[in-house]
ROTIVEX-409597 format. One line per 5 residues: number of its first residue (from 1); their letters; for each residue x, y, z of N, C-alpha, C. Coordinates in steps of 0.001 Angstrom, whole numbers. Example, Ala and Ser with C-alpha at 12.3 -4.5 7.8 and 13.67 -1.06 7.14 Angstrom:
BEGIN
1	AS	13190:-5690:7800:12300:-4500:7800:13200:-3300:7800  12850:-2250:7080:13670:-1060:7140:12900:30:7870;
END
This chain:
BEGIN
1	MREEI	-26292:-231:2622:-25027:369:3837:-23966:-180:3314  -23902:-1164:2577:-22573:-1848:2192:-21676:-1147:1259  -22182:-647:757:-20969:355:-161:-20440:1345:411  -21033:1700:1889:-20243:2649:2998:-19134:2026:3751  -18679:569:3623:-18065:325:4562:-16599:-28:3932;
6	DSDRR	-16048:621:5061:-14941:792:4287:-14222:-504:3180  -13904:424:1870:-13821:-650:819:-12438:-1409:893  -11889:-1161:2003:-10624:-1979:2006:-10908:-3816:2857  -12094:-3284:3281:-12124:-4764:4366:-13245:-5813:3144  -11892:-6236:2184:-12594:-7110:1209:-11864:-8390:1720;
11	HFLGT	-12452:-9303:713:-11963:-11043:417:-10117:-11163:899  -10075:-11102:1659:-8125:-11151:2053:-7858:-12487:1081  -8495:-13404:1025:-8045:-14430:892:-8132:-14566:-702  -8327:-13881:-1466:-8265:-13563:-2839:-9525:-14913:-3158  -7643:-15465:-3720:-8611:-16283:-5262:-8676:-17701:-4218;
16	ALITV	-8524:-17856:-2878:-8712:-18744:-2209:-10021:-19091:-2027  -10883:-17847:-1926:-12279:-17846:-1346:-13092:-17348:-2826  -12628:-16502:-3473:-13795:-16333:-4715:-12433:-16394:-6397  -13286:-17414:-6916:-12860:-17553:-8492:-13135:-15786:-9102  -11910:-15294:-9774:-11790:-14453:-10394:-11851:-14812:-12049;
21	AASRF	-12671:-14136:-12693:-12938:-13952:-14399:-13140:-12924:-14847  -12408:-12861:-16155:-12437:-11665:-16478:-14329:-11154:-17048  -14611:-12575:-17256:-15796:-12052:-18052:-16995:-11984:-16922  -16839:-11992:-15677:-17548:-11474:-14227:-17526:-9526:-14689  -16517:-9357:-15025:-16557:-8124:-14739:-17471:-6851:-15567;
26	GLVNL	-18098:-6049:-14790:-19004:-4856:-15304:-18164:-4092:-15280  -16731:-4140:-15845:-15986:-3212:-15839:-16218:-1166:-15995  -15985:-442:-15498:-16572:852:-15313:-15155:1502:-15668  -14584:2669:-16274:-13409:3620:-16638:-12078:2557:-16561  -12372:1610:-17408:-11105:450:-17678:-10615:924:-18720;
31	TNTQD	-9300:1102:-18450:-8353:1457:-19755:-7466:497:-19970  -7195:-86:-21604:-6026:-1030:-21748:-6393:-2284:-20909  -7414:-2988:-20074:-7367:-4188:-19606:-6735:-5058:-20475  -6547:-5493:-21540:-6280:-6388:-22055:-4671:-6327:-21862  -4449:-5297:-22178:-3023:-4992:-22628:-2471:-5177:-20547;
36	AAKSA	-3107:-4240:-19369:-2620:-4489:-18431:-2439:-5969:-17900  -3690:-6855:-18354:-3558:-8294:-18083:-2331:-8739:-18483  -2368:-8391:-20042:-939:-9382:-20035:315:-8983:-20105  443:-7384:-19366:1680:-7496:-18805:1775:-8034:-17362  850:-7592:-16678:1234:-8671:-15501:1251:-9731:-15366;
41	ADANM	878:-10892:-16694:1012:-12346:-16713:2752:-12055:-17192  2985:-11747:-17954:4566:-11543:-18509:5381:-11217:-17304  5070:-10408:-16578:5781:-10288:-15461:5645:-10938:-13962  5057:-11640:-14020:4244:-12295:-12759:5664:-12818:-12500  5950:-12845:-10849:7410:-12985:-10646:7208:-14798:-10327;
46	TAPSD	7563:-15577:-11353:7664:-17251:-10981:9238:-17582:-10487  10139:-16714:-10475:11497:-16779:-10158:12160:-16179:-9654  12872:-16008:-9009:13735:-15221:-8042:13989:-14184:-9026  14035:-12622:-8388:14059:-11259:-9269:15899:-11709:-9660  16125:-10752:-10496:17509:-10393:-11114:18547:-9684:-9730;
51	RSSFD	17755:-8895:-9460:18159:-7735:-8466:17796:-8380:-6856  18935:-8169:-6364:18962:-9172:-4375:18326:-7851:-3629  18463:-6605:-4338:18668:-5330:-3002:18424:-3851:-4152  18864:-2975:-2568:18872:-1557:-3896:20546:-1222:-3143  21193:-683:-4135:22887:-172:-3685:22822:-11:-2488;
56	SLKQI	22153:1005:-1735:22835:2079:-584:21552:2052:-188  21322:2591:1022:19965:3097:1906:20892:4754:2062  19634:5750:2430:19872:6960:3071:19242:7011:4314  19171:8128:5484:18632:8300:6557:18448:9526:6555  17538:10303:6847:17001:11623:6901:15541:11932:8045;
61	DAGVL	15891:12793:8377:15244:13224:10144:14385:13687:9104  12510:13582:9443:11399:14078:8703:10346:13980:9454  9932:15186:9928:8857:15128:11463:9023:14514:12438  8567:13166:13109:8732:12836:14136:9701:11390:13647  10179:10828:12837:10771:10185:12278:11968:10285:12128;
66	NIGYA	13228:9818:11927:14312:9729:10918:14319:8238:10294  13938:8864:8817:13397:8049:7578:14522:7175:7009  14549:5800:6710:15691:4821:6011:15196:4902:4691  15555:5456:3454:14924:5309:2382:15893:4820:896  15819:3819:-178:16525:3844:-895:15891:4756:-1935;
71	EAGPG	17007:4893:-2926:16777:6509:-4000:17556:5692:-5411  17069:6078:-6605:16905:5290:-7700:16716:6576:-8827  17789:6664:-9812:17446:7439:-10927:18287:8721:-10674  17819:10001:-11733:18759:10825:-11580:18116:11629:-10241  19135:12671:-9557:18782:13569:-8711:18193:14441:-8960;
76	KGPPV	18192:14411:-10005:17253:16001:-10699:15804:15573:-11575  15623:14362:-11394:14679:13801:-12298:13140:14077:-11441  12166:14217:-12192:10843:14481:-11555:10714:13043:-10379  10390:13830:-9745:10214:12444:-8025:8790:11690:-8157  9053:10288:-7893:8270:9828:-7720:8177:8665:-6191;
81	ILLHG	7335:8791:-5735:7539:8194:-4180:6861:6529:-3951  7564:5654:-3756:6791:3936:-3734:6771:3813:-2551  5377:3286:-1839:5052:3450:-702:4511:1932:-171  5140:965:334:4885:-409:759:3815:-344:2015  3669:-1830:2121:2294:-1782:2719:2588:-2885:4125;
86	WPYDI	1961:-3733:4846:2100:-4818:5614:1859:-5668:4712  2452:-6931:5392:3852:-6844:6028:4941:-7919:4854  5114:-6010:4317:5996:-5801:3367:6994:-4779:3196  8241:-4909:2284:8715:-3008:2601:9023:-3136:1405  10040:-1931:1447:10856:-1284:161:11256:-2350:-1411;
91	HAFVD	11590:-3362:-287:11960:-4626:-1985:11173:-4937:-2846  9524:-4391:-2418:8448:-4892:-3600:8784:-3939:-4670  9874:-2843:-4645:9947:-2377:-5431:11339:-2281:-6295  11498:-3599:-6052:13045:-3350:-6632:13260:-3657:-8004  11932:-4212:-8165:12250:-4028:-10153:11591:-3447:-10706;
96	VAPIL	10647:-2737:-9931:9740:-1338:-10417:11194:-232:-10355  11748:-78:-9467:12813:806:-9410:13545:1476:-10922  14555:180:-11050:15146:448:-12465:14508:883:-13548  13052:279:-13692:12274:609:-14989:12207:2258:-14788  11660:2492:-13661:11602:4224:-13398:12486:4890:-13752;
101	AAKGY	14035:4732:-12978:14675:5221:-13095:15121:5287:-14508  15086:4339:-15614:15713:4164:-16806:14887:5366:-17805  13795:5825:-17043:12905:6762:-17552:13237:7858:-17292  14489:8194:-16840:14216:9449:-15767:14333:9943:-14679  13341:9036:-13667:12645:9485:-12917:13302:9466:-11526;
106	RVIMP	13369:9930:-11164:13843:10035:-9445:13419:9567:-8484  13289:7811:-8290:12047:7086:-7205:12775:6952:-5862  12008:7010:-4913:12058:7464:-3635:11212:6476:-3204  11783:5376:-1880:10886:4078:-1410:11463:4268:-83  10536:5005:705:10619:4844:2072:10484:3808:3212;
111	YLRGY	11108:3199:4381:10366:2389:5052:9330:2755:5688  8403:2448:6040:6964:3407:7251:7592:3049:8439  6826:3720:8884:7122:4232:10536:6566:2433:10993  8129:1803:11545:8020:577:12164:8528:-374:11523  9524:320:9931:9689:-640:9431:11319:-818:9177;
116	GTTRF	12336:-1757:8831:13458:-1746:8419:14180:-42:9251  15084:605:8560:15730:1136:9342:15323:2793:10100  13831:3046:9902:13415:4336:9854:13024:4098:11101  13409:5309:12313:13280:4960:14274:12876:6330:14223  12286:6187:15224:11051:7595:16257:12343:8093:16701;
121	LSADT	12543:9522:16451:13211:10517:17095:13212:10715:18420  12323:10281:19276:11768:10195:20520:11242:9501:21397  11763:8824:22071:11333:7630:22840:9638:7840:23324  9182:9007:23568:7995:9515:23871:6987:9585:22855  7523:9230:21764:6180:9826:20922:5596:8287:20774;
126	MRNGE	4504:8307:20453:3257:7517:20486:3897:6393:19643  3770:4686:19579:4145:4353:18401:2663:4534:17497  2260:5035:16832:1126:4983:16570:797:4353:14642  -6:3893:14699:199:3230:13464:-1211:3593:12552  -2193:4445:13120:-3402:5043:12495:-2905:5444:11103;
131	QAALA	-4028:5726:10134:-3937:6293:8519:-3063:7789:8685  -3515:8393:9051:-3245:10294:9183:-1846:10076:9618  -1180:9367:10522:-23:9691:11109:1086:9120:9828  572:8365:9391:1390:7506:7636:1362:8563:6591  463:9348:6949:258:9897:5760:945:11443:5802;
136	VDAIA	808:11597:6843:1987:13238:7318:3242:12722:7398  3497:11563:7878:5086:11317:7639:5380:11142:6336  5082:11292:5130:5076:10841:3705:5499:12512:3255  4409:13169:3861:4465:14967:3242:5820:15154:4261  6286:14929:5546:7104:15052:6170:8341:15002:5399;
141	LMDAL	8308:13668:4834:9885:13000:3968:10040:14137:3106  8645:14576:2473:8850:15455:909:9340:16623:1717  8708:16891:2890:9381:18396:2833:11001:18639:3188  11573:17234:4233:12650:16892:4543:13438:16992:2860  13153:16376:1677:13845:16270:862:13994:17215:-416;
146	KIPKA	13078:18227:370:12630:19537:-838:12202:19170:-1479  11074:18284:-1852:9978:17976:-2911:8781:18308:-2559  8610:19883:-3670:7473:20603:-3660:6515:19330:-3915  6732:18514:-5245:5211:17853:-5416:6050:16626:-6456  5007:15493:-5836:5899:14200:-6600:4790:12792:-7067;
151	IVAGF	5044:12276:-7586:4113:11091:-8648:3881:10295:-7419  2592:9853:-6530:3273:8840:-5520:2511:7624:-5586  2854:6653:-5160:2183:5103:-5800:2348:4309:-4662  1753:3701:-3991:1502:2070:-3466:880:1227:-3136  631:417:-2375:-192:-789:-2216:-469:-646:-861;
156	DWGSR	-1835:-1707:-384:-2125:-1947:1213:-1419:-648:1728  -1166:-675:3135:-623:697:3323:-418:1654:2852  9:1378:1674:1016:2369:803:92:3045:-314  -1002:2146:-172:-1868:2791:-1195:-2704:3755:-558  -3379:3375:771:-4072:4536:1412:-3364:5634:1745;
161	TAGIM	-1605:5255:2359:-968:6804:2726:-1153:7800:1384  -826:7162:26:-760:8042:-1139:-2251:8068:-1710  -3344:7810:-1264:-4590:8123:-1466:-4904:9368:-612  -4706:9036:680:-4520:10047:1632:-3928:11331:1233  -2605:11125:645:-1826:12341:452:-2542:13133:-574;
166	AALWP	-3101:12290:-1805:-3715:13338:-3198:-4637:13607:-2237  -6100:13143:-1569:-7260:13325:-1260:-6881:15114:-82  -6356:15268:553:-5708:15883:1611:-4487:17231:1266  -3743:16860:488:-2724:17979:53:-2445:17707:-1617  -3489:17924:-2479:-3567:17813:-3722:-2497:18407:-4194;
171	ERVKG	-1955:19787:-3492:-919:20556:-4289:115:19948:-4369  439:18767:-3485:1688:18453:-3160:1786:16579:-4036  725:16392:-4729:1014:15258:-5302:91:15505:-6899  1621:14951:-7854:1322:15092:-9384:438:14299:-10180  737:12743:-9228:-396:11877:-10090:-107:10609:-8655;
176	LVAVS	-1386:9993:-9009:-1754:8560:-8251:-1852:7628:-8737  -967:6603:-8204:-1232:5026:-8629:-1725:4461:-6904  -2808:3836:-7294:-3277:3467:-6100:-3603:1954:-6120  -3043:994:-5893:-3815:-566:-5807:-4858:-782:-4952  -5717:-1370:-5326:-7132:-1494:-4450:-7669:-637:-4215;
181	GYIAV	-7239:546:-5243:-8081:1840:-5144:-8404:2931:-4407  -9586:3378:-3730:-9693:4133:-2808:-10084:2839:-1337  -9191:3060:-289:-9050:1897:570:-9036:3207:2027  -9254:4335:2211:-8858:5305:3273:-10285:4769:4372  -10019:4417:5456:-10709:3831:6440:-11887:5107:6949;
186	NLVAN	-12761:4851:7470:-13825:5445:8577:-14065:4299:9388  -13788:5101:10340:-14320:4420:11864:-15710:3510:12011  -16690:4640:11934:-18042:4229:11673:-18601:3566:10959  -18049:3584:9642:-18294:2638:8769:-17217:1251:9036  -16438:751:9387:-15520:-154:9268:-15998:-998:10820;
191	QQPLP	-17107:-526:11706:-18182:-1308:12241:-18711:-1631:11927  -19557:-2132:10456:-20353:-2730:10524:-19992:-3827:9861  -20628:-5185:10383:-20473:-6896:9756:-20434:-6744:8027  -19465:-7515:8009:-19745:-8279:6348:-20001:-9442:6381  -20766:-10294:5663:-20910:-11404:5387:-19757:-12496:6070;
196	PKAEL	-20241:-13623:6384:-19043:-14917:6756:-17876:-14515:6476  -18285:-14862:5075:-17195:-15563:4492:-15810:-14611:3916  -16445:-13192:4273:-15590:-11841:4174:-14939:-11520:5614  -15905:-11764:6957:-14938:-11705:7860:-14126:-12574:8080  -14370:-14246:7558:-13013:-15109:7642:-12074:-14697:7131;
201	GWWYQ	-11555:-13716:5797:-10871:-13049:5596:-9919:-12300:6632  -10628:-12030:7130:-10017:-10549:8292:-9486:-11219:9686  -9296:-12553:9653:-9110:-13830:10796:-7580:-12715:11850  -7018:-12151:10659:-5513:-11587:11670:-6102:-10556:12679  -6870:-9487:11967:-7136:-8385:12393:-7973:-8887:14259;
206	YYFAT	-8515:-9482:14161:-9171:-9917:15017:-8314:-10833:16310  -7304:-11289:15575:-6310:-12184:16332:-5253:-11168:17226  -4964:-9588:16374:-4432:-8495:16746:-5197:-7774:18137  -6632:-8306:18051:-7331:-7915:18652:-6838:-8208:20451  -6068:-9212:20696:-6396:-9779:21573:-4962:-9992:22007;
211	ERGVL	-4185:-10035:23776:-3301:-9816:24059:-2129:-11335:23930  -3256:-12515:23199:-2811:-13956:22663:-1821:-13216:21744  -2712:-12407:20580:-2261:-12538:19413:-1518:-11173:19128  -851:-10345:19985:-9:-9708:19976:1411:-10453:20651  993:-11076:21548:2657:-12099:22132:2436:-13471:20719;
216	GYTKN	1738:-13881:20187:1704:-14286:18949:2442:-13678:17522  2166:-12502:17111:2749:-11802:16630:4361:-11605:16615  4588:-11151:18218:5943:-11024:19302:6541:-11733:18611  6493:-13357:18829:7504:-14838:18631:7188:-15342:17383  6217:-14786:16542:6332:-15718:15260:6071:-14629:14190;
221	TYDFN	6739:-13482:14134:6354:-12289:13255:6818:-12886:11703  8111:-13847:12053:8604:-13969:10808:7896:-15116:9901  7342:-16195:10460:6200:-17240:9931:4684:-17084:9636  4436:-15589:10421:3504:-15219:10511:3042:-14259:9471  4280:-13308:9156:4159:-12642:7720:3910:-13586:6020;
226	RLIWQ	5123:-14496:6757:5160:-15662:5619:4037:-16054:4888  2842:-16409:6025:1787:-16729:5620:1202:-15913:5041  905:-14700:5552:113:-13189:4901:310:-13494:3591  1585:-13232:2948:2191:-13297:2093:1974:-14538:965  1710:-15437:1584:1076:-16760:595:-288:-16578:305;
231	LASPK	-866:-16299:1135:-2312:-16189:1588:-3355:-14772:323  -2135:-13744:927:-2265:-12691:-139:-2166:-12619:-1835  -1366:-13743:-1565:-247:-13940:-3200:-156:-15218:-3514  -1557:-15955:-3716:-1338:-17327:-3863:-559:-17765:-4995  -499:-17182:-5885:-112:-17653:-7333:1711:-17455:-7539;
236	CKFDD	1623:-16383:-6812:3375:-16045:-6304:4368:-16823:-5979  5424:-17316:-7025:5905:-18733:-6220:7241:-17941:-5723  7172:-17034:-4761:8355:-16481:-4244:9310:-17432:-3512  10460:-17268:-3393:11566:-18063:-2861:12109:-17751:-1584  12425:-18361:-848:12860:-18129:492:13955:-16533:688;
241	ATYDR	14917:-16223:-595:15893:-15017:-454:14504:-14113:-815  14012:-14197:-1523:12983:-13294:-1515:12227:-12526:-768  11618:-13754:223:11255:-13412:1700:11973:-13158:2376  13086:-13604:2550:13930:-13058:3919:14525:-11631:3382  14585:-11067:2309:15282:-9637:2338:14389:-8804:2817;
246	SAQSF	12853:-9074:2310:11947:-8160:3030:11693:-8720:4345  11777:-9675:5612:11706:-10071:6456:12655:-9490:7350  13707:-9041:6839:14568:-8453:8213:14182:-6973:8202  13457:-6379:7541:12866:-5013:7931:11575:-5115:9208  11154:-5947:9233:10550:-6172:10605:11085:-6849:11954;
251	NNPDH	12153:-6692:12086:13059:-6908:13017:13454:-5398:14132  12771:-4300:13131:12597:-3352:13593:11812:-2524:15262  12698:-2025:16094:12170:-2155:17500:10758:-1947:17800  10247:-899:16866:8631:-774:16672:7622:-946:15910  8381:-2318:15074:7205:-3133:14414:6136:-3583:14430;
256	VKIVI	6159:-4242:16027:5036:-5007:16670:3902:-3991:16887  4536:-3193:17375:3542:-2056:18444:2601:-1066:17373  3720:-729:16169:3001:141:15007:1821:-881:14152  2449:-1719:13739:1005:-2862:13157:48:-3329:13960  -159:-3680:15372:-775:-3564:16544:-1908:-2860:16426;
261	HNYRW	-1344:-1413:16843:-2271:-308:16775:-2642:-99:15799  -1855:78:14468:-2855:-48:13118:-4269:-770:13040  -4390:-2012:13662:-5055:-3057:13361:-6175:-2807:14459  -5559:-2426:15458:-6552:-1808:16583:-7593:-912:16730  -6821:190:15851:-7274:1780:15404:-7991:1703:14598;
266	RLSLA	-8223:663:13586:-9037:408:12831:-10487:-160:13290  -10320:-798:14426:-11555:-1278:14853:-12134:-1014:16122  -11529:418:16028:-12200:1581:17518:-12184:662:18650  -10526:-147:18560:-10038:-938:19772:-9158:143:20346  -8420:701:19673:-7402:2003:20411:-7371:3349:20017;
271	DGEAR	-6866:4248:20436:-7037:5618:20384:-6027:6394:19400  -6283:7139:18646:-5137:7754:17561:-4275:9025:18586  -3975:9499:18229:-3440:11251:18303:-4247:12159:18521  -4177:12823:19042:-5325:14232:19057:-4459:15182:17696  -3347:15053:17609:-2592:16133:16885:-3087:15234:15172;
276	YSAFE	-3169:14448:14913:-3751:13816:13717:-5660:13733:13892  -6208:14111:14693:-7719:13948:14674:-8391:15030:13396  -8026:15973:13421:-8592:16868:12837:-8464:16037:11050  -7182:15639:10569:-7127:15022:9358:-7752:13776:8885  -8399:13214:10292:-8903:11952:10357:-10332:12163:9719;
281	QRIFT	-10624:13350:10305:-12298:13663:10458:-12316:14604:8955  -11301:14810:8593:-11512:15228:7277:-11859:14233:6052  -10744:12613:6598:-10959:11608:5730:-12007:10846:5944  -12455:10927:7300:-13893:10166:7011:-15294:10631:6314  -14894:11681:5898:-15946:12139:4668:-15410:11863:3607;
286	RPVIT	-14718:11036:2954:-14329:9862:1765:-14109:11502:604  -13361:12292:1021:-13140:13278:253:-12765:12511:-974  -13269:13515:-2450:-12679:13252:-3732:-10838:13185:-3811  -10571:12696:-4881:-8996:12977:-5093:-9582:13536:-6686  -9033:14640:-6576:-9046:15976:-8151:-7921:15587:-8873;
291	IPSIT	-7259:14893:-8676:-5490:14859:-9353:-5595:13580:-10000  -4746:13775:-11170:-4841:12280:-12163:-4605:10973:-11107  -4987:10140:-11706:-4822:8589:-11065:-5163:7636:-11811  -4251:6562:-11566:-5087:5157:-12205:-4718:4241:-10676  -6166:3804:-10506:-6403:2407:-9957:-5988:1419:-10103;
296	IASDF	-4950:176:-9472:-4795:-1330:-10199:-5935:-1804:-9024  -6480:-2812:-9624:-7300:-4249:-8617:-6423:-5194:-9459  -6946:-6346:-8322:-6580:-7707:-8886:-7125:-8939:-8313  -6861:-9975:-8649:-7112:-11018:-7819:-7756:-10864:-6778  -6940:-10226:-5756:-7123:-10132:-4603:-8008:-9562:-4140;
301	DGTAA	-8591:-8711:-4768:-9794:-7790:-4671:-10957:-8305:-5114  -10872:-9516:-5946:-12300:-10212:-5165:-13641:-9604:-6122  -14594:-9108:-5445:-15928:-8746:-5926:-15380:-7319:-6271  -14564:-6879:-5208:-14367:-5459:-5948:-13289:-4926:-6985  -13242:-5884:-7582:-12095:-5601:-8373:-12766:-4708:-9644;
306	DGKGY	-13784:-4782:-9700:-14533:-3392:-10945:-14336:-2584:-10432  -13843:-1929:-9838:-13759:-703:-8906:-15013:280:-9165  -16259:-169:-9319:-17026:560:-8940:-17377:799:-7851  -17031:378:-6860:-17124:793:-5362:-17085:2267:-5271  -15771:2997:-5492:-14856:3882:-5438:-14430:4761:-6529;
311	ADRFT	-15068:4406:-7947:-14969:5007:-9243:-15474:6919:-8876  -16706:6780:-8251:-17065:8113:-8071:-16328:9089:-7098  -14823:8433:-6393:-14165:8974:-5351:-13130:9600:-6452  -13096:9769:-7522:-11679:10450:-8796:-12611:10843:-9811  -12061:12560:-9530:-12911:13922:-10390:-11928:14343:-11467;
316	GKYSH	-10901:13755:-11257:-9811:14295:-11935:-10077:12923:-12994  -8691:13469:-14316:-8475:12219:-15259:-7928:10702:-14344  -8591:9924:-14874:-9085:8163:-13824:-9190:7553:-15253  -8178:6523:-14452:-8373:4911:-15545:-8534:4192:-14149  -8948:3060:-14395:-8590:1788:-13701:-8402:572:-14718;
321	RVLIG	-7594:-191:-13364:-6644:-1292:-14286:-7224:-2906:-13836  -7350:-3925:-14026:-7777:-5253:-13838:-6440:-5626:-13839  -5785:-6595:-13283:-4299:-7408:-13483:-5167:-9002:-13058  -4612:-9986:-14230:-5782:-11275:-13723:-4273:-12198:-13541  -4563:-12573:-12051:-3272:-13914:-12550:-2650:-13003:-10740;
326	IGHNV	-2888:-12018:-10326:-2181:-11417:-9791:-2595:-11298:-8222  -1884:-11291:-7316:-2216:-11325:-5598:-2012:-9644:-5449  -1514:-9605:-4010:-1937:-8431:-3317:-528:-7841:-3838  600:-8525:-3793:1947:-7190:-3882:2205:-7013:-5231  1594:-6365:-5825:1244:-6007:-7405:2882:-5588:-7395;
331	PQEAP	3390:-4276:-7613:4971:-3937:-7458:5568:-5289:-7719  5659:-6422:-7243:7082:-7492:-6685:6486:-8373:-7618  4843:-8421:-8071:4084:-9552:-8976:4277:-9392:-10229  3801:-8059:-10501:3934:-7624:-11864:4358:-5779:-11786  6041:-6014:-11629:6265:-4720:-12011:6475:-4086:-13139;
336	KAFAQ	6276:-4820:-14348:6207:-3711:-15197:4954:-3022:-15565  4120:-3742:-15380:2654:-3410:-15117:2324:-1898:-14130  2484:-2307:-13060:2782:-1636:-12168:3658:62:-12659  5032:-319:-13400:5770:771:-13376:4889:1724:-14608  4774:1173:-15508:3744:1162:-16530:2604:2486:-16304;
341	AIIDV	2021:1984:-15096:945:2955:-14624:1436:3902:-14061  2661:4349:-13457:2997:5634:-13088:3710:5876:-14661  4622:5510:-15411:4432:6674:-16384:3332:7044:-17489  2103:6230:-16878:1002:6330:-17755:769:7711:-17277  524:7862:-15738:-77:8747:-14990:450:10138:-15380;
346	DAF	1920:9700:-15473:2579:11143:-15229:2289:12357:-16322  1835:11044:-17694:1430:11754:-19015:-227:12121:-18835  -1024:11537:-18182:-2464:12474:-17819:-2352:13568:-18420;
END
């Protein structure tokens, strides 16, 4: 039963709970591990980035949202959509975008619902953070931008969203890069308990399940999310300026509602929307991903870093890479390795 449990429910404290060593990995479907690990070490963010932000932001109506996004590279280049997670934002890709733009890609980095300048078009729309809603948002963005097909890549919520897009709409996705692998949530499997050490890593989900947690997150969003950054990427020495540029996106009026609903929905403590139920039922079956894919694991993934738990979900050309000494925010901690994975999957 353990392997059926949502693969995203891993040790959140990463190296604080588990010492990850390359010699312990029985790696399967692993390509260029040593090169990937070296690239990650070379790109590890131990000083402020040379770039502070994006040149400009754009807005477009897409589905139920007016989505804010940054764009880099030639407008007619092959499109790449980069999806962030919680508690991060598009600045996770500030060093990835110029690498891809220099290769001729059109790079699009949207704020997810509840972040940055993205807003709901109607006050009556449910502030819903369930996984299918986020995937539908991304497809709606592609429709609005008239992009028939794109490479999609992400981490955390963004990885889950990208994976769902690839599984449900393979005709829209040319290639996939997914940090932490196949992490779509199955609500039934997600009810199964984990060992105590692993449960400890998910303390914030149980906190969010309480009204005290809602009040605490509302009052302390800035400090709360900075703590998550530190726990998820313990070796990343980010400075105040680096965190602050992303923290601004948490001032979105719907941020708290989206975050709380996302984690309560995962624990079956909040309902989703009927409009997404058919998608969720398909996601719960753990559909295979047939398109070219690269999954990336890091120290954050603990014993799941070998990728064995989800390797069978990828039936197209597939590679798994492990980055040693890197936490959860892979594109910001190892931008060269993340960008290279996108370039490589395009060549599959």
